[in-house]
DSSP file (Angstrom, degrees, kcal/mol; ACC not computed):
  #  RESIDUE AA STRUCTURE BP1 BP2  ACC     N-H-->O    O-->H-N    N-H-->O    O-->H-N    TCO  KAPPA ALPHA  PHI   PSI    X-CA   Y-CA   Z-CA
    1    1 A M              0   0    0      0, 0.0    63,-3.1     0, 0.0     2,-0.4   0.000 360.0 360.0 360.0 143.5 -210.0   -7.0  128.2
    2    2 A I  E     -A   63   0A   0     61,-0.2     2,-0.4    36,-0.1    61,-0.2  -0.655 360.0-162.9 -81.3 132.9 -209.5   -5.6  131.6
    3    3 A S  E     -A   62   0A   0     59,-3.2    59,-1.8    -2,-0.4     4,-0.1  -0.936  20.0-157.3-118.2 142.0 -206.2   -3.9  132.2
    4    4 A Y    >>  +     0   0    0     -2,-0.4     4,-1.4    31,-0.2     3,-0.8   0.207  61.2 115.8 -97.4  13.2 -204.5   -3.0  135.5
    5    5 A E  H 3> S+     0   0    0      1,-0.3     4,-1.5     2,-0.2     3,-0.2   0.884  73.7  52.7 -51.3 -44.6 -202.4   -0.2  134.0
    6    6 A P  H 3> S+     0   0    0      0, 0.0     4,-2.9     0, 0.0    -1,-0.3   0.861 102.7  60.9 -62.1 -31.8 -204.2    2.5  136.0
    7    7 A F  H <> S+     0   0    0     53,-1.1     4,-3.0    -3,-0.8    -2,-0.2   0.931 103.9  47.2 -58.6 -47.6 -203.5    0.5  139.2
    8    8 A W  H  X S+     0   0    0     -4,-1.4     4,-1.8     1,-0.2    -1,-0.2   0.865 114.1  48.0 -66.1 -35.5 -199.7    0.7  138.8
    9    9 A Q  H  X S+     0   0    0     -4,-1.5     4,-2.5     2,-0.2    -1,-0.2   0.916 114.1  45.9 -68.9 -43.9 -199.9    4.4  138.0
   10   10 A T  H  X S+     0   0    0     -4,-2.9     4,-2.1    49,-0.4     6,-0.2   0.903 109.6  55.3 -65.3 -41.6 -202.1    5.1  141.0
   11   11 A L  H  <>S+     0   0    0     -4,-3.0     5,-2.3    -5,-0.2     4,-0.3   0.933 112.1  42.9 -55.9 -48.6 -199.9    3.0  143.2
   12   12 A K  H ><5S+     0   0    0     -4,-1.8     3,-1.4     1,-0.2    -1,-0.2   0.911 112.1  53.2 -65.1 -44.0 -196.9    5.1  142.3
   13   13 A A  H 3<5S+     0   0    0     -4,-2.5    -1,-0.2     1,-0.3    -2,-0.2   0.810 109.2  49.9 -63.1 -30.1 -198.8    8.4  142.6
   14   14 A R  T 3<5S-     0   0    0     -4,-2.1    -1,-0.3    -5,-0.1    -2,-0.2   0.445 114.2-116.6 -88.9  -0.5 -199.9    7.5  146.1
   15   15 A G  T < 5S+     0   0    0     -3,-1.4     2,-0.2    -4,-0.3    -3,-0.2   0.751  71.8 130.8  72.3  23.4 -196.4    6.6  147.2
   16   16 A E      < -     0   0    0     -5,-2.3     2,-0.3    -6,-0.2    -1,-0.2  -0.594  37.8-162.7-101.4 167.2 -197.3    2.9  147.8
   17   17 A S     >  -     0   0    0     -2,-0.2     4,-2.2    -3,-0.1     5,-0.2  -0.903  38.7-102.9-140.0 169.4 -195.5   -0.2  146.7
   18   18 A T  H  > S+     0   0    0     -2,-0.3     4,-2.2     1,-0.2     5,-0.2   0.857 122.0  59.5 -63.0 -31.7 -196.3   -3.8  146.3
   19   19 A Y  H  > S+     0   0    0      1,-0.2     4,-3.0     2,-0.2     5,-0.3   0.940 107.2  43.6 -60.1 -48.4 -194.2   -4.3  149.5
   20   20 A T  H  >>S+     0   0    0      1,-0.2     4,-2.2     2,-0.2     5,-1.5   0.864 111.1  55.4 -69.0 -34.2 -196.5   -2.0  151.5
   21   21 A L  H  <5S+     0   0    0     -4,-2.2     6,-2.5     3,-0.2     4,-0.3   0.929 116.2  37.5 -60.4 -43.4 -199.6   -3.5  150.0
   22   22 A I  H  X5S+     0   0    0     -4,-2.2     4,-0.6     4,-0.2    -2,-0.2   0.946 128.3  30.8 -73.5 -50.1 -198.5   -7.0  151.2
   23   23 A N  H  <5S+     0   0    0     -4,-3.0    -3,-0.2    -5,-0.2    -2,-0.2   0.775 130.7  29.7 -87.9 -27.6 -196.9   -6.1  154.5
   24   24 A K  T  <5S+     0   0    0     -4,-2.2    -3,-0.2    -5,-0.3    -2,-0.1   0.801 130.3  31.5 -98.9 -36.3 -198.9   -3.1  155.7
   25   25 A H  T  4<S-     0   0    0     -5,-1.5    -3,-0.2    -4,-0.3    -2,-0.1   0.467  99.7-120.2-107.6  -3.1 -202.3   -3.7  154.1
   26   26 A G     <  +     0   0    0     -4,-0.6     2,-0.3    -6,-0.3    -4,-0.2   0.701  53.9 154.9  75.6  20.1 -202.5   -7.5  154.1
   27   27 A I        -     0   0    0     -6,-2.5    -1,-0.2    -7,-0.1     2,-0.1  -0.648  46.3-115.2 -78.0 136.1 -202.9   -8.0  150.3
   28   28 A S     >  -     0   0    0     -2,-0.3     4,-1.6     1,-0.1     3,-0.4  -0.405   7.5-130.5 -74.9 148.2 -201.6  -11.4  149.3
   29   29 A S  H  > S+     0   0    0      1,-0.2     4,-2.5     2,-0.2     5,-0.1   0.800 109.2  62.7 -64.9 -27.7 -198.6  -11.7  147.0
   30   30 A A  H  > S+     0   0    0      2,-0.2     4,-2.4     1,-0.2    -1,-0.2   0.880 101.4  50.8 -64.6 -37.8 -200.7  -14.1  144.9
   31   31 A T  H  > S+     0   0    0     -3,-0.4     4,-2.2     2,-0.2    -2,-0.2   0.935 111.3  47.2 -64.1 -46.2 -203.1  -11.3  144.1
   32   32 A I  H  X S+     0   0    0     -4,-1.6     4,-2.3     1,-0.2    -2,-0.2   0.910 112.0  50.9 -61.3 -42.4 -200.3   -9.0  143.1
   33   33 A D  H  X S+     0   0    0     -4,-2.5     4,-1.6     1,-0.2    -1,-0.2   0.908 108.7  51.1 -62.9 -42.9 -198.8  -11.7  140.9
   34   34 A R  H  <>S+     0   0    0     -4,-2.4     5,-3.3     1,-0.2     4,-0.3   0.908 110.9  49.3 -60.6 -41.3 -202.2  -12.3  139.2
   35   35 A M  H ><5S+     0   0    0     -4,-2.2     3,-1.2     1,-0.2   -31,-0.2   0.896 107.6  53.4 -66.3 -39.9 -202.4   -8.6  138.4
   36   36 A K  H 3<5S+     0   0    0     -4,-2.3    -1,-0.2     1,-0.3    -2,-0.2   0.846 112.4  45.6 -61.5 -33.0 -198.9   -8.5  137.0
   37   37 A K  T 3<5S-     0   0    0     -4,-1.6    -1,-0.3    -5,-0.2    -2,-0.2   0.386 119.2-110.6 -92.2   2.9 -199.8  -11.3  134.7
   38   38 A G  T < 5 +     0   0    0     -3,-1.2    -3,-0.2    -4,-0.3   -36,-0.1   0.663  68.5 146.5  78.7  16.3 -203.2   -9.8  133.7
   39   39 A G      < -     0   0    0     -5,-3.3    -1,-0.2    -6,-0.2     2,-0.2  -0.188  51.2 -83.3 -79.4 176.4 -205.2  -12.4  135.5
   40   40 A G        -     0   0    0     -2,-0.0     2,-0.3     0, 0.0    -1,-0.1  -0.481  37.5-173.3 -83.8 149.9 -208.5  -11.8  137.3
   41   41 A I        -     0   0    0     -2,-0.2     2,-0.1    -7,-0.1   -10,-0.0  -0.917  31.2 -97.2-132.0 162.8 -209.2  -10.5  140.8
   42   42 A T     >  -     0   0    0     -2,-0.3     4,-1.8     1,-0.1     3,-0.2  -0.328  25.8-118.0 -78.4 160.6 -212.4  -10.3  142.7
   43   43 A T  H  > S+     0   0    0      1,-0.2     4,-2.5     2,-0.2     5,-0.1   0.804 116.6  62.2 -65.5 -27.6 -214.5   -7.2  143.0
   44   44 A Q  H  > S+     0   0    0      2,-0.2     4,-2.4     1,-0.2    -1,-0.2   0.908 103.5  48.1 -63.0 -40.7 -213.8   -7.3  146.8
   45   45 A K  H  > S+     0   0    0      2,-0.2     4,-2.7     1,-0.2    -2,-0.2   0.895 109.7  52.0 -66.5 -39.5 -210.1   -6.9  146.0
   46   46 A I  H  X S+     0   0    0     -4,-1.8     4,-2.3     2,-0.2    -2,-0.2   0.926 110.6  48.9 -60.7 -43.3 -210.9   -3.9  143.7
   47   47 A D  H  X S+     0   0    0     -4,-2.5     4,-2.1     2,-0.2    -2,-0.2   0.912 110.1  51.4 -60.5 -44.1 -212.9   -2.4  146.5
   48   48 A D  H  X S+     0   0    0     -4,-2.4     4,-2.7     1,-0.2    -2,-0.2   0.925 110.5  48.3 -59.1 -46.0 -209.9   -3.0  148.9
   49   49 A F  H  X S+     0   0    0     -4,-2.7     4,-3.0     1,-0.2    -1,-0.2   0.891 108.4  54.1 -63.4 -39.4 -207.5   -1.3  146.5
   50   50 A C  H  X>S+     0   0    0     -4,-2.3     5,-1.8    -5,-0.2     4,-0.8   0.915 112.3  44.4 -60.5 -42.2 -209.9    1.7  146.2
   51   51 A K  H  <5S+     0   0    0     -4,-2.1     3,-0.4     3,-0.2    -2,-0.2   0.933 115.9  46.0 -66.8 -47.2 -210.0    2.1  149.9
   52   52 A I  H  <5S+     0   0    0     -4,-2.7    -2,-0.2     1,-0.2    -1,-0.2   0.916 122.8  35.1 -62.2 -44.7 -206.2    1.7  150.4
   53   53 A L  H  <5S-     0   0    0     -4,-3.0    -1,-0.2    -5,-0.2    -2,-0.2   0.427 103.3-128.4 -94.5   0.2 -205.4    4.0  147.5
   54   54 A N  T  <5 +     0   0    0     -4,-0.8     2,-0.3    -3,-0.4    -3,-0.2   0.953  67.4 115.0  52.1  58.3 -208.3    6.4  148.1
   55   55 A C      < -     0   0    0     -5,-1.8    -1,-0.2    -6,-0.1     2,-0.1  -0.904  65.4-101.1-145.7 171.2 -209.4    6.3  144.5
   56   56 A G    >   -     0   0    0     -2,-0.3     3,-2.1    -3,-0.1     4,-0.2  -0.355  48.7 -90.7 -87.9 175.9 -212.3    5.2  142.3
   57   57 A V  G >> S+     0   0    0      1,-0.3     4,-2.5     2,-0.2     3,-2.4   0.843 124.2  66.5 -56.3 -35.2 -212.5    2.0  140.2
   58   58 A E  G 34 S+     0   0    0      1,-0.3    -1,-0.3     2,-0.2   -51,-0.0   0.663  93.7  60.5 -64.8 -14.2 -211.0    3.9  137.3
   59   59 A G  G <4 S+     0   0    0     -3,-2.1   -49,-0.4     1,-0.1    -1,-0.3   0.489 114.9  34.0 -85.5  -4.5 -207.8    4.2  139.3
   60   60 A I  T <4 S+     0   0    0     -3,-2.4   -53,-1.1     1,-0.4     2,-0.3   0.751 123.1  15.2-114.8 -48.0 -207.5    0.4  139.4
   61   61 A I     <  -     0   0    0     -4,-2.5    -1,-0.4   -55,-0.2     2,-0.3  -0.891  50.1-171.0-133.1 159.9 -208.8   -1.0  136.2
   62   62 A V  E     -A    3   0A   0    -59,-1.8   -59,-3.2    -2,-0.3     2,-0.5  -0.985  24.1-126.4-145.4 147.0 -209.8    0.0  132.7
   63   63 A Y  E     -A    2   0A   0     -2,-0.3     2,-0.5   -61,-0.2   -61,-0.2  -0.836  23.3-171.1 -95.8 129.7 -211.5   -1.9  129.9
   64   64 A R        -     0   0    0    -63,-3.1     2,-1.1    -2,-0.5     3,-0.1  -0.983  17.0-144.3-120.8 122.6 -209.7   -2.1  126.6
   65   65 A N    >   -     0   0    0     -2,-0.5     3,-1.0     1,-0.2    -2,-0.0  -0.742  15.4-175.1 -87.9 100.9 -211.5   -3.5  123.6
   66   66 A D  T 3  S+     0   0    0     -2,-1.1    -1,-0.2     1,-0.2     0, 0.0   0.617  75.8  69.8 -71.8 -12.6 -208.8   -5.3  121.7
   67   67 A E  T 3  S+     0   0    0     -3,-0.1     2,-0.4     2,-0.0    -1,-0.2   0.736  79.3  87.3 -79.7 -21.5 -211.2   -6.1  118.8
   68   68 A I    <         0   0    0     -3,-1.0    -3,-0.0     1,-0.1     0, 0.0  -0.652 360.0 360.0 -79.6 127.8 -211.4   -2.5  117.6
   69   69 A K              0   0    0     -2,-0.4    -1,-0.1     0, 0.0    -3,-0.0   0.363 360.0 360.0-126.4 360.0 -208.6   -1.7  115.2
């Protein structure tokens, strides 16, 4: 399963907030809400976040295999 845990850490480390993403960078509140709920976002949005936060994909998402115990 894809996790957005790195996104929230990167967001904080870069001094950004969901408020600035929405109001300064034009990210929709629906996208932020989907991420909070673990829903899917497009690769274009991942690319947008990488540009805004100046990071690689690993700063936005990580894959966690929940089947391995």
